N, CA, C and O atoms as CSV, one atom per row, in Angstrom:
chain,resi,resn,atom,element,x,y,z
A,1,UNK,N,N,-11.009,-0.617,19.477
A,1,UNK,CA,C,-10.432,-1.874,19.923
A,1,UNK,C,C,-9.612,-1.665,21.197
A,1,UNK,O,O,-9.547,-2.562,22.037
A,2,UNK,N,N,-8.992,-0.510,21.352
A,2,UNK,CA,C,-8.156,-0.259,22.525
A,2,UNK,C,C,-8.984,-0.226,23.816
A,2,UNK,O,O,-8.498,-0.643,24.868
A,3,UNK,N,N,-10.201,0.253,23.748
A,3,UNK,CA,C,-11.048,0.315,24.940
A,3,UNK,C,C,-11.434,-1.092,25.388
A,3,UNK,O,O,-11.751,-1.301,26.559
A,4,UNK,N,N,-11.410,-2.041,24.489
A,4,UNK,CA,C,-11.818,-3.401,24.823
A,4,UNK,C,C,-10.819,-4.099,25.739
A,4,UNK,O,O,-11.081,-5.219,26.179
A,5,UNK,N,N,-9.701,-3.483,26.033
A,5,UNK,CA,C,-8.800,-4.035,27.037
A,5,UNK,C,C,-9.499,-4.035,28.395
A,5,UNK,O,O,-9.231,-4.897,29.232
A,6,UNK,N,N,-10.387,-3.077,28.615
A,6,UNK,CA,C,-11.088,-2.949,29.892
A,6,UNK,C,C,-12.455,-3.625,29.891
A,6,UNK,O,O,-12.906,-4.099,30.933
A,7,UNK,N,N,-13.115,-3.675,28.746
A,7,UNK,CA,C,-14.420,-4.306,28.630
A,7,UNK,C,C,-14.578,-4.843,27.210
A,7,UNK,O,O,-14.021,-4.274,26.271
A,8,UNK,N,N,-15.315,-5.909,27.045
A,8,UNK,CA,C,-15.357,-6.608,25.760
A,8,UNK,C,C,-16.316,-5.987,24.743
A,8,UNK,O,O,-16.132,-6.188,23.542
A,9,UNK,N,N,-17.311,-5.257,25.173
A,9,UNK,CA,C,-18.333,-4.757,24.247
A,9,UNK,C,C,-17.776,-3.886,23.116
A,9,UNK,O,O,-18.186,-4.071,21.971
A,10,UNK,N,N,-16.862,-2.948,23.382
A,10,UNK,CA,C,-16.337,-2.138,22.269
A,10,UNK,C,C,-15.623,-2.962,21.206
A,10,UNK,O,O,-15.536,-2.544,20.052
A,11,UNK,N,N,-15.110,-4.132,21.588
A,11,UNK,CA,C,-14.440,-4.967,20.596
A,11,UNK,C,C,-15.440,-5.466,19.555
A,11,UNK,O,O,-15.092,-5.608,18.383
A,12,UNK,N,N,-16.671,-5.730,19.970
A,12,UNK,CA,C,-17.692,-6.157,19.013
A,12,UNK,C,C,-17.987,-5.049,18.008
A,12,UNK,O,O,-18.145,-5.309,16.815
A,13,UNK,N,N,-18.060,-3.826,18.491
A,13,UNK,CA,C,-18.281,-2.689,17.595
A,13,UNK,C,C,-17.096,-2.524,16.660
A,13,UNK,O,O,-17.271,-2.299,15.462
A,14,UNK,N,N,-15.884,-2.635,17.204
A,14,UNK,CA,C,-14.673,-2.471,16.393
A,14,UNK,C,C,-14.577,-3.536,15.312
A,14,UNK,O,O,-14.160,-3.243,14.191
A,15,UNK,N,N,-14.952,-4.756,15.630
A,15,UNK,CA,C,-14.834,-5.818,14.633
A,15,UNK,C,C,-15.871,-5.653,13.533
A,15,UNK,O,O,-15.591,-5.960,12.374
A,16,UNK,N,N,-17.052,-5.177,13.871
A,16,UNK,CA,C,-18.072,-4.917,12.848
A,16,UNK,C,C,-17.603,-3.794,11.924
A,16,UNK,O,O,-17.736,-3.895,10.704
A,17,UNK,N,N,-17.058,-2.732,12.501
A,17,UNK,CA,C,-16.539,-1.622,11.690
A,17,UNK,C,C,-15.383,-2.113,10.814
A,17,UNK,O,O,-15.286,-1.725,9.650
A,18,UNK,N,N,-14.516,-2.953,11.354
A,18,UNK,CA,C,-13.387,-3.482,10.580
A,18,UNK,C,C,-13.878,-4.321,9.407
A,18,UNK,O,O,-13.366,-4.191,8.295
A,19,UNK,N,N,-14.867,-5.181,9.645
A,19,UNK,CA,C,-15.398,-6.005,8.566
A,19,UNK,C,C,-16.034,-5.144,7.476
A,19,UNK,O,O,-15.841,-5.391,6.286
A,20,UNK,N,N,-16.789,-4.139,7.890
A,20,UNK,CA,C,-17.454,-3.279,6.895
A,20,UNK,C,C,-16.434,-2.468,6.097
A,20,UNK,O,O,-16.561,-2.347,4.879
A,21,UNK,N,N,-15.437,-1.918,6.762
A,21,UNK,CA,C,-14.445,-1.104,6.077
A,21,UNK,C,C,-13.440,-1.942,5.292
A,21,UNK,O,O,-12.865,-1.454,4.319
A,22,UNK,N,N,-13.220,-3.168,5.688
A,22,UNK,CA,C,-12.288,-4.064,4.985
A,22,UNK,C,C,-12.745,-4.271,3.548
A,22,UNK,O,O,-11.924,-4.316,2.631
A,23,UNK,N,N,-14.027,-4.394,3.355
A,23,UNK,CA,C,-14.566,-4.621,2.006
A,23,UNK,C,C,-14.422,-3.397,1.114
A,23,UNK,O,O,-14.278,-3.526,-0.102
A,24,UNK,N,N,-14.460,-2.211,1.709
A,24,UNK,CA,C,-14.390,-0.971,0.943
A,24,UNK,C,C,-12.961,-0.490,0.710
A,24,UNK,O,O,-12.716,0.306,-0.196
A,25,UNK,N,N,-12.031,-0.959,1.507
A,25,UNK,CA,C,-10.658,-0.443,1.456
A,25,UNK,C,C,-9.951,-0.883,0.182
A,25,UNK,O,O,-10.101,-2.016,-0.275
A,26,UNK,N,N,-9.177,0.040,-0.379
A,26,UNK,CA,C,-8.361,-0.290,-1.553
A,26,UNK,C,C,-6.871,-0.146,-1.255
A,26,UNK,O,O,-6.035,-0.670,-1.991
A,27,UNK,N,N,-6.540,0.563,-0.177
A,27,UNK,CA,C,-5.150,0.737,0.222
A,27,UNK,C,C,-4.657,-0.541,0.906
A,27,UNK,O,O,-5.264,-0.973,1.886
A,28,UNK,N,N,-3.585,-1.154,0.421
A,28,UNK,CA,C,-3.084,-2.397,1.034
A,28,UNK,C,C,-2.720,-2.240,2.515
A,28,UNK,O,O,-2.844,-3.191,3.287
A,29,UNK,N,N,-2.273,-1.049,2.913
A,29,UNK,CA,C,-1.951,-0.813,4.319
A,29,UNK,C,C,-3.199,-0.919,5.189
A,29,UNK,O,O,-3.164,-1.541,6.250
A,30,UNK,N,N,-4.295,-0.319,4.749
A,30,UNK,CA,C,-5.539,-0.395,5.519
A,30,UNK,C,C,-6.117,-1.805,5.524
A,30,UNK,O,O,-6.652,-2.257,6.536
A,31,UNK,N,N,-6.009,-2.488,4.413
A,31,UNK,CA,C,-6.487,-3.874,4.355
A,31,UNK,C,C,-5.713,-4.729,5.352
A,31,UNK,O,O,-6.303,-5.535,6.071
A,32,UNK,N,N,-4.398,-4.556,5.395
A,32,UNK,CA,C,-3.578,-5.311,6.346
A,32,UNK,C,C,-3.939,-4.948,7.786
A,32,UNK,O,O,-3.956,-5.815,8.659
A,33,UNK,N,N,-4.227,-3.673,8.034
A,33,UNK,CA,C,-4.599,-3.248,9.387
A,33,UNK,C,C,-5.946,-3.848,9.799
A,33,UNK,O,O,-6.098,-4.291,10.938
A,34,UNK,N,N,-6.914,-3.868,8.896
A,34,UNK,CA,C,-8.208,-4.474,9.207
A,34,UNK,C,C,-8.055,-5.976,9.436
A,34,UNK,O,O,-8.678,-6.534,10.339
A,35,UNK,N,N,-7.229,-6.630,8.623
A,35,UNK,CA,C,-6.981,-8.057,8.827
A,35,UNK,C,C,-6.342,-8.305,10.195
A,35,UNK,O,O,-6.670,-9.277,10.875
A,36,UNK,N,N,-5.426,-7.416,10.591
A,36,UNK,CA,C,-4.778,-7.497,11.910
A,36,UNK,C,C,-5.824,-7.412,13.024
A,36,UNK,O,O,-5.777,-8.180,13.985
A,37,UNK,N,N,-6.765,-6.477,12.890
A,37,UNK,CA,C,-7.810,-6.328,13.898
A,37,UNK,C,C,-8.736,-7.538,13.931
A,37,UNK,O,O,-9.106,-8.008,15.007
A,38,UNK,N,N,-9.105,-8.035,12.774
A,38,UNK,CA,C,-10.003,-9.187,12.713
A,38,UNK,C,C,-9.328,-10.420,13.316
A,38,UNK,O,O,-9.949,-11.162,14.078
A,39,UNK,N,N,-8.064,-10.636,12.977
A,39,UNK,CA,C,-7.320,-11.751,13.548
A,39,UNK,C,C,-7.191,-11.606,15.070
A,39,UNK,O,O,-7.325,-12.581,15.809
A,40,UNK,N,N,-6.931,-10.386,15.522
A,40,UNK,CA,C,-6.824,-10.127,16.959
A,40,UNK,C,C,-8.126,-10.486,17.662
A,40,UNK,O,O,-8.113,-11.111,18.722
A,41,UNK,N,N,-9.251,-10.089,17.071
A,41,UNK,CA,C,-10.552,-10.391,17.666
A,41,UNK,C,C,-10.755,-11.891,17.809
A,41,UNK,O,O,-11.095,-12.370,18.891
A,42,UNK,N,N,-10.550,-12.639,16.725
A,42,UNK,CA,C,-10.860,-14.063,16.755
A,42,UNK,C,C,-9.944,-14.838,17.693
A,42,UNK,O,O,-10.409,-15.721,18.414
A,43,UNK,N,N,-8.670,-14.527,17.695
A,43,UNK,CA,C,-7.760,-15.221,18.606
A,43,UNK,C,C,-8.115,-14.874,20.050
A,43,UNK,O,O,-8.137,-15.750,20.915
A,44,UNK,N,N,-8.394,-13.590,20.310
A,44,UNK,CA,C,-8.777,-13.165,21.655
A,44,UNK,C,C,-10.072,-13.852,22.089
A,44,UNK,O,O,-10.192,-14.276,23.239
A,45,UNK,N,N,-11.017,-13.962,21.199
A,45,UNK,CA,C,-12.302,-14.591,21.501
A,45,UNK,C,C,-12.124,-16.076,21.832
A,45,UNK,O,O,-12.649,-16.558,22.836
A,46,UNK,N,N,-11.390,-16.791,20.995
A,46,UNK,CA,C,-11.208,-18.236,21.188
A,46,UNK,C,C,-10.408,-18.526,22.455
A,46,UNK,O,O,-10.771,-19.411,23.229
A,47,UNK,N,N,-9.328,-17.789,22.668
A,47,UNK,CA,C,-8.532,-18.002,23.879
A,47,UNK,C,C,-9.332,-17.596,25.119
A,47,UNK,O,O,-9.191,-18.214,26.174
A,48,UNK,N,N,-10.162,-16.571,25.001
A,48,UNK,CA,C,-11.020,-16.183,26.112
A,48,UNK,C,C,-11.995,-17.268,26.486
A,48,UNK,O,O,-12.209,-17.523,27.671
A,49,UNK,N,N,-12.590,-17.913,25.506
A,49,UNK,CA,C,-13.515,-19.023,25.784
A,49,UNK,C,C,-12.767,-20.181,26.446
A,49,UNK,O,O,-13.262,-20.784,27.399
A,50,UNK,N,N,-11.581,-20.484,25.938
A,50,UNK,CA,C,-10.779,-21.551,26.545
A,50,UNK,C,C,-10.434,-21.191,27.989
A,50,UNK,O,O,-10.490,-22.044,28.875
A,51,UNK,N,N,-10.077,-19.926,28.226
A,51,UNK,CA,C,-9.763,-19.487,29.589
A,51,UNK,C,C,-10.945,-19.602,30.523
A,51,UNK,O,O,-10.790,-20.013,31.673
A,52,UNK,N,N,-12.132,-19.241,30.044
A,52,UNK,CA,C,-13.335,-19.344,30.877
A,52,UNK,C,C,-13.647,-20.810,31.180
A,52,UNK,O,O,-14.045,-21.140,32.297
A,53,UNK,N,N,-13.474,-21.672,30.212
A,53,UNK,CA,C,-13.710,-23.100,30.439
A,53,UNK,C,C,-12.722,-23.650,31.468
A,53,UNK,O,O,-13.082,-24.496,32.287
A,54,UNK,N,N,-11.479,-23.168,31.425
A,54,UNK,CA,C,-10.452,-23.672,32.336
A,54,UNK,C,C,-10.480,-23.013,33.718
A,54,UNK,O,O,-9.661,-23.342,34.576
A,55,UNK,N,N,-11.413,-22.090,33.936
A,55,UNK,CA,C,-11.494,-21.446,35.244
A,55,UNK,C,C,-11.725,-22.440,36.376
A,55,UNK,O,O,-11.231,-22.236,37.485
A,56,UNK,N,N,-12.450,-23.484,36.119
A,56,UNK,CA,C,-12.743,-24.459,37.165
A,56,UNK,C,C,-11.493,-25.232,37.580
A,56,UNK,O,O,-11.473,-25.846,38.647
A,57,UNK,N,N,-10.455,-25.206,36.751
A,57,UNK,CA,C,-9.193,-25.866,37.087
A,57,UNK,C,C,-8.195,-24.848,37.653
A,57,UNK,O,O,-7.086,-25.209,38.047
A,58,UNK,N,N,-8.596,-23.587,37.688
A,58,UNK,CA,C,-7.797,-22.456,38.167
A,58,UNK,C,C,-6.677,-22.068,37.209
A,58,UNK,O,O,-6.002,-21.065,37.441
A,59,UNK,N,N,-6.460,-22.823,36.149
A,59,UNK,CA,C,-5.481,-22.453,35.139
A,59,UNK,C,C,-6.063,-21.349,34.253
A,59,UNK,O,O,-5.325,-20.599,33.612
A,60,UNK,N,N,-7.370,-21.262,34.228
A,60,UNK,CA,C,-8.053,-20.287,33.393
A,60,UNK,C,C,-7.697,-18.852,33.739
A,60,UNK,O,O,-7.667,-17.991,32.860
A,61,UNK,N,N,-7.426,-18.586,35.012
A,61,UNK,CA,C,-7.039,-17.231,35.398
A,61,UNK,C,C,-5.736,-16.829,34.711
A,61,UNK,O,O,-5.595,-15.699,34.243
A,62,UNK,N,N,-4.801,-17.747,34.655
A,62,UNK,CA,C,-3.525,-17.491,33.996
A,62,UNK,C,C,-3.724,-17.324,32.491
A,62,UNK,O,O,-3.116,-16.449,31.875
A,63,UNK,N,N,-4.567,-18.157,31.907
A,63,UNK,CA,C,-4.850,-18.060,30.474
A,63,UNK,C,C,-5.513,-16.719,30.150
A,63,UNK,O,O,-5.160,-16.077,29.161
A,64,UNK,N,N,-6.460,-16.299,30.966
A,64,UNK,CA,C,-7.137,-15.025,30.736
A,64,UNK,C,C,-6.194,-13.841,30.933
A,64,UNK,O,O,-6.290,-12.849,30.210
A,65,UNK,N,N,-5.293,-13.934,31.895
A,65,UNK,CA,C,-4.298,-12.873,32.092
A,65,UNK,C,C,-3.378,-12.768,30.881
A,65,UNK,O,O,-3.128,-11.672,30.380
A,66,UNK,N,N,-2.879,-13.898,30.414
A,66,UNK,CA,C,-2.018,-13.886,29.223
A,66,UNK,C,C,-2.770,-13.372,28.001
A,66,UNK,O,O,-2.199,-12.684,27.156
A,67,UNK,N,N,-4.047,-13.708,27.913
A,67,UNK,CA,C,-4.867,-13.236,26.797
A,67,UNK,C,C,-4.980,-11.712,26.821
A,67,UNK,O,O,-4.880,-11.068,25.776
A,68,UNK,N,N,-5.184,-11.137,27.990
A,68,UNK,CA,C,-5.273,-9.671,28.101
A,68,UNK,C,C,-3.942,-9.009,27.777
A,68,UNK,O,O,-3.911,-7.973,27.114
A,69,UNK,N,N,-2.852,-9.592,28.235
A,69,UNK,CA,C,-1.528,-9.043,27.913
A,69,UNK,C,C,-1.264,-9.104,26.411
A,69,UNK,O,O,-0.699,-8.177,25.831
A,70,UNK,N,N,-1.678,-10.205,25.792
A,70,UNK,CA,C,-1.513,-10.348,24.355
A,70,UNK,C,C,-2.367,-9.312,23.616
A,70,UNK,O,O,-1.935,-8.773,22.597
A,71,UNK,N,N,-3.567,-9.032,24.117
A,71,UNK,CA,C,-4.431,-8.024,23.509
A,71,UNK,C,C,-3.794,-6.641,23.600
A,71,UNK,O,O,-3.833,-5.876,22.637
A,72,UNK,N,N,-3.212,-6.318,24.743
A,72,UNK,CA,C,-2.537,-5.027,24.889
A,72,UNK,C,C,-1.392,-4.921,23.889
A,72,UNK,O,O,-1.203,-3.876,23.266
A,73,UNK,N,N,-0.627,-6.001,23.734
A,73,UNK,CA,C,0.462,-6.003,22.750
A,73,UNK,C,C,-0.075,-5.777,21.338
A,73,UNK,O,O,0.467,-4.958,20.596
A,74,UNK,N,N,-1.125,-6.488,20.964
A,74,UNK,CA,C,-1.661,-6.375,19.602
A,74,UNK,C,C,-2.194,-4.974,19.321
A,74,UNK,O,O,-2.000,-4.448,18.225
A,75,UNK,N,N,-2.863,-4.366,20.297
A,75,UNK,CA,C,-3.388,-3.010,20.118
A,75,UNK,C,C,-2.232,-2.025,19.965
A,75,UNK,O,O,-2.253,-1.178,19.072
A,76,UNK,N,N,-1.224,-2.134,20.832
A,76,UNK,CA,C,-0.082,-1.225,20.765
A,76,UNK,C,C,0.697,-1.412,19.461
A,76,UNK,O,O,1.094,-0.434,18.828
A,77,UNK,N,N,0.911,-2.651,19.066
A,77,UNK,CA,C,1.634,-2.917,17.819
A,77,UNK,C,C,0.836,-2.424,16.613
A,77,UNK,O,O,1.409,-1.876,15.671
A,78,UNK,N,N,-0.470,-2.613,16.637
A,78,UNK,CA,C,-1.305,-2.132,15.537
A,78,UNK,C,C,-1.249,-0.621,15.398
A,78,UNK,O,O,-1.149,-0.096,14.289
A,79,UNK,N,N,-1.313,0.075,16.524
A,79,UNK,CA,C,-1.182,1.537,16.496
A,79,UNK,C,C,0.178,1.948,15.948
A,79,UNK,O,O,0.272,2.854,15.120
A,80,UNK,N,N,1.231,1.279,16.412
A,80,UNK,CA,C,2.584,1.608,15.970
A,80,UNK,C,C,2.728,1.413,14.460
A,80,UNK,O,O,3.233,2.288,13.757
A,81,UNK,N,N,2.287,0.280,13.982
A,81,UNK,CA,C,2.399,-0.007,12.553
A,81,UNK,C,C,1.603,0.997,11.726
A,81,UNK,O,O,2.103,1.501,10.720
A,82,UNK,N,N,0.394,1.287,12.130
A,82,UNK,CA,C,-0.449,2.215,11.367
A,82,UNK,C,C,0.109,3.622,11.395
A,82,UNK,O,O,0.079,4.315,10.378
A,83,UNK,N,N,0.623,4.068,12.549
A,83,UNK,CA,C,1.168,5.413,12.667
A,83,UNK,C,C,2.433,5.601,11.833
A,83,UNK,O,O,2.730,6.706,11.379
A,84,UNK,N,N,3.171,4.512,11.636
A,84,UNK,CA,C,4.410,4.590,10.863
A,84,UNK,C,C,4.254,4.087,9.427
A,84,UNK,O,O,5.245,3.829,8.745
A,85,UNK,N,N,3.020,3.951,8.977
A,85,UNK,CA,C,2.715,3.485,7.611
A,85,UNK,C,C,3.430,2.180,7.277
A,85,UNK,O,O,4.001,2.020,6.198
A,86,UNK,N,N,3.384,1.266,8.218
A,86,UNK,CA,C,3.998,-0.045,8.003
A,86,UNK,C,C,2.916,-1.115,8.089
A,86,UNK,O,O,1.932,-0.975,8.815
A,87,UNK,N,N,3.122,-2.175,7.338
A,87,UNK,CA,C,2.191,-3.300,7.391
A,87,UNK,C,C,2.456,-4.124,8.649
A,87,UNK,O,O,3.611,-4.366,8.999
A,88,UNK,N,N,1.408,-4.548,9.321
A,88,UNK,CA,C,1.615,-5.391,10.499
A,88,UNK,C,C,2.058,-6.792,10.117
A,88,UNK,O,O,2.276,-7.630,10.991
């Protein structure tokens, strides 16, 4: 998921892996982490589509920039929470 800050394709792989592992996980910490990743994907995807639609108004550039900053925050926070055995 962290590589998807630069390109979107790895995020598709990460979300598929998260969905597959979410079903198998029994540890509540891992389940919460997979849910965090899945939520991050969907919000990023929806806001990205809205940003692309708004590009013709030039507001879309700002929306896409904020979306990328939010993605960086979510990836960093997810790593922090997982490394410290905390639920996101």
